[in-house]
Steps between C-alpha positions, in 0.01 A plus 500: 500500500766337713510130415564216739717194441343218294323222684605147413252323276389179675290384202758353260228302334314817411603539131189691394404855594361548850119475474517215249337171560750241639597245238716249692413273796760677714357846418147378579622351832673830581173692433298266716752532787482879475119489528514257795765694685312831458161358594614297798682791665192713446283226654717507816450877538125477464471191716638717778250780433217250475591331829517837673158592364339168599654502847436868574252422779748269677795733447292778658438285807863393541678825416252780578289354781179496299201311640397193303235592244568875525535659158600841633819661625711185538427398142566851375838503674584164349411626158688822572812296560454355152437848358820634661695229326372641175662838579847346462415344163591824317843486669536147376393614153745791495790281605423165342351622170804699383719220634318259266555734208876510574599153611218297345149383586596143611740606775246729663230236478720264701551765766132586532378142542764436764397807702131417471552141617705598805263783607178299459639185667613711792145618573408138582765503775415830662401527869153642568364789700435283804866388503708811431241780505537796263813343349284247320321747260834680448669175388201428276531845342875446436434174323233662291727789411766263374237315303368829359851612393563175317151512340605841361725317254334163478187552288663750264800278449295186440266678257786664307703182487206295372401761243856522367533125483170428323451499120327814378200314359426316826603755763143535625449124533837423658499816709164401649673217684657756727148589616424127496775468759355791698160338510650161593676676790178652628308183437753292684485748788120465508504119487770468773342758731142383450593136552681590823204706621270210424719243677603694811229765530538867587640426845766266361606765251527763771700259715782458248393322182507837321879454481495203260401679177782751549750226559393323180645795310851373575492187281302680231744791492806276496358313199449828313850611600652183360319540166596870468868434563493273193344763268695695241445868428200605290586502124367855440716637779805298392472640150462856629812456716705357216409799283575748784130590533508496880589789725683567821231748612161333434327679787588849367417402141162356580391798714608749235392323180223263600306672778182495292517121468555477879180702562304285258621183663431640848142587410436153358651335811251691717225295336701178477606480862194658664296226331758233574549580867135565579377186326763240585660666809224678688198289417569233770507770765206687349276193470563380856584817695259745339216290354509227764515207255669176595876532463541158338203554269628831370848361453381197300299726271817695429686179434231406242528846336879472482474150349282645223750786455781247452311339215422833333831690533705324221223510236434868580872571466498325159196707401698818575758391246234477231276803555731719706548585868306824505150372404508247782636743756236757410228244549637418848528868602147573382372188678646615832346840459154361441486166680709533818229642726227256383743211550582606855125535570458135404760396756277638776201286410420181695502297175821302455434488125470879474814543712689274262361691202626828643849357551490335154429837323792663681722202426422497127587870470826432694588216262475738206734745674767259626521285186639798308690698764839324484511541120364857501691687766859400409423609145440854610880562522809456284746228600765707670261641764227230492562356846543843657189649346286200588626475856472869581153556351358172628627535855424866558148440379461191712648660809286812505176398331446127464694360795308682773164408339426218747577716803310803365196295392484319839524826694254684280247225562559529876469879483205538264317169546471473123585145396508595131834685542701228317270534198530876476876470549529267199262714289721808550811295422328386181465855381868576568598182322282580199675833441843337532418223256387756236840668541692180425631383167378166368796268539358157413742328251747789528871440546656604831846537348695823466488847656165614361163458667320184385181531305350722231497865619157559340351223721460738799126549550224271381612146394496386139586153363733651241749597774562136596573417138735794463687394812536146361632622166756726664620223731532256213699750294740570784550126571572439128764779497662346808536159325623664179 
């Protein structure tokens, strides 16, 4: 393996082995800053996706000439623009992932949040179809492509950085705050957009108020950028660099040596992001455009669901530290297989209570998934290719399977007239996710240090509590040898 030059260690207060609990006030402050910087940048990314989802109807009117209240072609084209932005995410993953394995996670995280902020803020300044004609949707697509490219490195970088900064025993709990940030971003998008719709009405949104949520990304993004510029490098990566355990060719190494882990991750991401995008991204359009429910009513129900998710995510992440990631993930995958279609059926009933129940079931299953994802997926790879493997597998799966889910679901409903399409979509994704989870190792409590794959090799297959204990014992032994 050709080694790269060592990366400077920006954690002088880190005297214990990476993965140890911080023991000094300065070390604890550094850990908290790492969590905040990762989560806030991720919140900016998903605030943008949430805004686009909640404003799809108005974007369709202003950029694709859709008639107000029409859930057909104009909406599909608007969602297709979003789907096309997903196609450049693999390019972002191929470029930014290996870059993060060579120059460090923190530097790439600064770049991605800057690109996201500029691209999303620019959407709020674009001319519309009535002003510049066909140039309007072209400019919208360009902004979304830039956003998609940066997103190709953002989520993987934030997840890897947080996982490599967190203590081994609390990686699930602390890693869950990355998804806490994701949910905050979506929830903030819902609150801002729904409040605007309530205050100015549909006509006011079409006339120009749709711009405000996109412009709000600018101060949010600049705040995240300021925090990330003050972060040091992740301790696990710093240690690997100091011991020459990084490589100049991470892309080649990960494709040759870790292609199985890439496939496992990609299969799981089909479930994760199909569920995520259909529930939190597509539901506003589905409830109003396809089912004819009040836009504000549907949005506020989703806000309530996301508020409940925020409360549940950290405890669920902590639970994954105690009993393991795989038992929880298998419950979620099985739940989507069995309960997605009945939950979608409840959304079509006239009862507001039953509609809320349907969303709540889908939201609970999503909480189980997202609370463990940022501690599970980085642990599928060794340190020297962790960012590359995560970014490539995550973004290819998102681009070709999960990303287009909103567009495909909307068009299938239009073509077939079957309003249960989102439920069947999630049920199939649940089966794919179930198979991938069984192929994973159990990595709760495992150390992320070194060139070997984290977790007990025997833990592939059905989960057992003993695997978590074995991971803990191995991590403790390796930390003790570091201090000795």
